[in-house]
C-alpha angles and dihedrals in degrees: 000000000000124000126227115239091258091050089049090053090051091048091052090051093049093049094045094049093046090051091048093050093047091050092045091053095044104033112005092171092059090052090052090050089052093046092048091053091045093053096036092100105043094180093055092042090051092053093047092049091047092052093046090047091053092049093048091045091051092055094042093053089054090064108024137034128256088247090058090047091052091050089052089048089053090053094047091045089056091051091049088049089057088055092047092057089073091062103025096128091055092046093050089049091052091047091051092050091050091046091052090052088051093225103116094110091041092054098040103032095115094048090046091051092049091051092047090050094049094044093047090049091048092047090050090053093046100045109024 
């Protein structure tokens, strides 16, 4: 049986998370070594994640609406928020340092534009 692109994306996520959890339970240090290498070049990682996000979004929008995607994003954001609560003091400290430097918009302009685009599209679908 063949999978749709969205089912393939879900399958990749399931397999990746299972592998991550197994490695974390068996050899947490090896997972940290992998993660450190993965994030060692933030610029390259950012580009790769942006490209993968665009590919996943392209396939999602073929099967579900932007409103459904935004609802899923709300759910995932809440889950991520739960994870952030463990390190909130560190995150607030980082935010304050970035704010003092005055470079929040400079550092996050692309992400902000993506969110504005998605929210405007969602609002258009909901209200017009």
